[in-house]
N, C-alpha and C positions, 0 to 999 in steps of 0.2 A: 534736344534735353525738353525745351516744352510741349512737344510731343509723347512721344513717350511719359509725361505727369500727365497728361490729359487724359490717353488712354489709363491710364491706373484711375484715373477719376473716373472713366467709367466702368472699369472693370468692378471697383467699386461701392460705387451707385446700385448695380447691377447684383451686387452679391447683399448688401445692404435692403434692398425690396424685396427678397424671400425671407427677410427675417420677420419673427412678429414685430408687430408692428404698435406703439401704443396705443390705446386705448381712450378713446376720444373722449373729452369734457365739455360735454354742452353746456351752454348757461341752463339754469335750472326754472327761468321764464321767460320761455320762447313764446311769441320772440324781439318782444318789444325790452326787455333787459341784458342784452351781450355784451360780455364785457369786451369785446372785440377795439380799442385803441385808436375811433377817430384824432388826436391826440395835437397841441398845442405847449411849449416849451413857451408859460408864464410866468417866467422871472420877472420879467421887466413890467408888467403892471400894472404895481404898486407906483411903482414911478413916476408912470406915466397920469397917473388920479393924482398923487399927491401934487404933478405940478398944474393943476387943476384941469388938464386937455376934459377938450369934449367931444367923445367917437361918435360914427353914426353908424346904423345900418343903412346897408344893399338900398333901405328906402328914404334913404337920407332921416330918417328918425333919429334922435339923439337917446342912447343909451349906457349904463352899467360895461362896460369892453368885454367883462363877465359874462355878462348874457347876451351883449351879441353872437358869442360863440358858443353859448351853450344852444340857441335857438334856431342857430342852423344847426343843431346833430353835432359839436364836439365832446366828449364826455371826458374825456382826461386831458390833466394837466399837470406838466413837469415843472419842476422850482425846481433853481440849485442853494446849494448853500456849498459858501468859503471856509478857512479856518479862521481867526481869530489872530491879527487884527484882517477885515473885509477891505480888498478899498476898491471892493466894487458893493459892500454893502450889503452882500446877499447873507448876513448874520442870520443865530437863530430866533433872533425877534422877528424880525423881516418874515424868518420862513414858514413859521409860526401865523401872524397874520398872512398872509399869504393861502395855507392853508386852511384858517380858517373857514378864505372865501371862497377855496378850493369847496369845502363840504356845504358851503350855505347855495352856492350855483348847483351843485348836484352832481361833482366830479368828481372821479376817480383821480387818484394820487399818487404820481411816480416824484420824487425825490433823487439827485446827483452831486449824489461831493463833490468837488473840485480837488478836493484834496491841494489846496494851494490856498496862499494868500487873496488871490484872484484868478486871472483867468486860466486855466489849466488845458490843453488839446497837442494836438499830436507834435506840433510843430514846438511849443516850449508847456513840460511837467516840475513847475521851481520848488524848492522845498519852501514849504510852509515859515517863516522866519522862528515860530517859537520852539521849531522842530530841527531847525540846524545845527546844532550846536552838541547834539544826543548823540548816542551810539543807535545801531541798525535796529539792538535788538530793544531799547528804550523806545526809538521810531517806532516799532510796532505796538509795542503797545499802546503808543499814543495816538496807532490807527485806532486800535479797540478800546479804547477809551473816549478817547473824540465821538463815534462814531453810535457807542451806545450813550452817548451821554445826549446827543442829538433827539436819538431814536425815540430812547423813556423819556424827555422832556413833550414829543411830541403825542407819544400814548397816554401819557402822562391828561394832555387837553384835547386830547378824544380825536385827535390826527392824526394815525398810523398811516403811514405811505402805504400801500397796495403794492408799488415795485422799488425796489432802492439799489442804486449802481454805484458800486464803490469805485470811484473813481469817473473822470471822464475822458472820453476817446481816448483810453491807456492801451492803444495798439502800439505804440510803442515806448511803454513802460507808465511809469508814474516816479514820485518822489524822486528826483531826478539830483545827481546819478546814478543814487545807489539802488535804485527800482528802474534802475535805463537798458532797454530790450533796442537787440535791432536786426536787419537781414542782410543788407547784403553780404557776400561774400568775404572784402578783406574785415571787416567788424562784428561781424557776428558771434564771435569767440570771446569779446568782449559782452557778450549781452548776460544778464546780472538777472536770469529768470527765475532764479533760487526767491530771490532777496525781492522780485514783486509780486510771487508769489504766497510772498510770507504777509505782504499787508494785505494780497485782498483777500484773503485770509482772517489775517484778524479781524478787517471790516467784516466780512460773514460772521466770522462766530462773536461779534457784538450784536450785530443782528439778531442774531438767535436766541441771544440771552435773553437782549433787551423783549423781543417777540416773540413771548412765552407759549404762544396759543398757533403759533406757524403760519402765522397772513399774509404772511411780506413775501413776496419773489426777489431775488436775491439776480441780478444782472452785473456781467461785462456788459458794457460800453465801447464797442472801438470803433477804429473809421474807415474800416479800407471791406464797405459793402460790395465793390465789384470786385473785390478781387480774393477771389478762391484762392491761391497762392497762399498767401500769406493767414486767411483767417486759418488756411489747414496750420499753417506753421504756430499760429500763436493758440488757437485752441488743444492743440495736442500737448505743447508746453503745460498748459491745464488741469491736462490730465493726469502726464506724470508726476507734478508736484501734488495731485490732486486739489485740485483750489474747490470751494467750494460755490457755489453758483444753480442755478435752474435756469436761465434765459439767456440768452444774445443779444445784443443792440446795436446794431452798424449805424450807423451814419454813412450818407448816400446821398451825393452832392454832384451834377454830371461831369464841372469842371476838374472836380478829382478823382472819384472813388467808378468812372467808365461810364457806360451806356446799359439800359434795361435790361439787355440779356446777360451782360456781364451779373448785374444784379440776379436775374431769375437763376443762372448755373449757381451760383454761391450761392443759396439758399438755399436752395435743392438739394446740394453737397452737403454743409453745415447739418443742414434737418439730419440725412442717412448717413451720415457717419456721425456725430455728438449724440441727437436725438434728446438738441433743447429747445422748445421752442424758439421765436424773433424775431424779436419788431422792429422798424428803421424808426429807430428813436429820433433819426434828425435829419430831413431835407432840405431846400430850399431852390428855389429859381427866380430870375430875374421878373418882373413887369414890365419896367424897363429898358432899353438898352442899353446892357452893360458893355464894361472892359472887360469882359469875361468873354463872351462874346462878340455879338450884333459889332460894337462900336472898334472889336477889332478885324471884323471881315470874316468875320469863322462863319460857319454854320451851326446852327445851333440845331439841340435835340423839336426845340417844339421855339415860337416865335418869343421875346423876350417882349409880350403885353399882359394887360388883363388874363385876357383865356389862353395865352399858351404857360400862363401860370398857373392856370389851375388843372391846365388839359397835364400839367406835369403831375402836380399832385394824387391826380388822378389814375393814371400811367402806373407809380409806384405802389400805389397801393393794391390795383388791379394784380401785377405783379404776388405781393404779398400776402392777398388774398386768395391766391390760387397757386401757392406755397402748398407744400403735399403734407397731405394726413394731417391738414387743420393745424400745421403748427405754423404759422402767421400767425401774428394775435396784433396787428395794428401798425399804420404808421402815424407820425410826429409831424409839425415842421417846426422848425426852428426860429425862432423870436417875430412871431408876429408884426411886433411894432416897427421891424427894421424900417429904417427910409428902401429905397429901390424894391425888393424884396419883401417886408409886408404885407398885412389882408387889409390897409388902405390907402387912400388916397396921399400922397406926400404933404399933398398942403390943404382938402378940404375934410382930410379925418372920414370919406364916407366909404366904407366896407366896400371890392371890392370884384370879381366874382369870386372868387376860391373860397370866396364865405359859406357859399354854396358845394363845393365840392361834390359833398358824401349825404346829401338830403335822399337820394337815392335812396340806399344802404340806409338812415339813421334815422329818417318820421318813419310814420309817424313815432313818437317818444313812449306813446300809452294807448290802453282802450279808450277810445271818445261816445263808442257806442251806452254806456253804462251797464254793460255786461261783464262780469266774470269772465277768467278763461274759460275756465273748466263750468260748465251749466253744471248743477247740483238741486235739484229738484223732482218732486213726486210728480205726475201727472193725472190732471184732473177727471 
């Protein structure tokens, strides 16, 4: 059965190659202002700042965290927002403050709606406490109102995001149990695809209403970056229910979502069939032996060392950069402040080699010879 599925995939992709390809949209200011994302989820940086923690660049120079990342070519920051009351403190006030920091340091801005009072991920998508006693239609309106209020507030404060996720890792749905979906044979008939899609579309509608100039790209964020079959099922359902979105964001962790070839094949198939740009909006790797691989005696793709961590991020990026039709739009690291797999040594808080992962692509960030990009002068 699996062999037949992949033969069908191959046939589909061959046919897709014969179809007209989307026009490539190149950056307006080549080569120094590309919006290809070398990104980081910076949701918890303000927490570190408020604790008074000092962080150091790779040369041991103390700097603001935001500056350390920018100096090495990182150009996108993602912030998450929770419903109220937020158990994580990620409320609108916190996000406004973080968005202003992103603007101050010259980052592009992606916003991640958790659609919960705290963590929401493939294992848990809890209903916000304020929505539990509502009917489905009332919750749909609640999603619209919440998203519209947040996006309008950010716009009014001059920090409108460029990408907005309606939900975080919603491959298994969101707002459980009402918006829960399944994939296995035993439970797939219990999936509430219609309800899930109504929630997503409510959020998309709110973004479009608040973003009257059409500047925001709406992202579907799913967790199965290396699983082609699940991606096909999910995106096909989005098409059936006419979900409004612009791009697809995948989470891709080697302990959950396959290997680099799985990622490559999934991105190729997804782009060819669904004609949407993609990002790996979350990835990560340990820089010290973890209970995921080395401490269990398991072979890992790269050594769990600072250099291995850097090599993982570079390898994921190469897959995305080589996605077909110029549709791979970037990579993001989840939580660079995290112990064990963050960007800093856990004791000294000095940046690790991963901070330099993309300098070969991202630097220089401007022209330094004093001349304009296009010379416009008269010869004497």
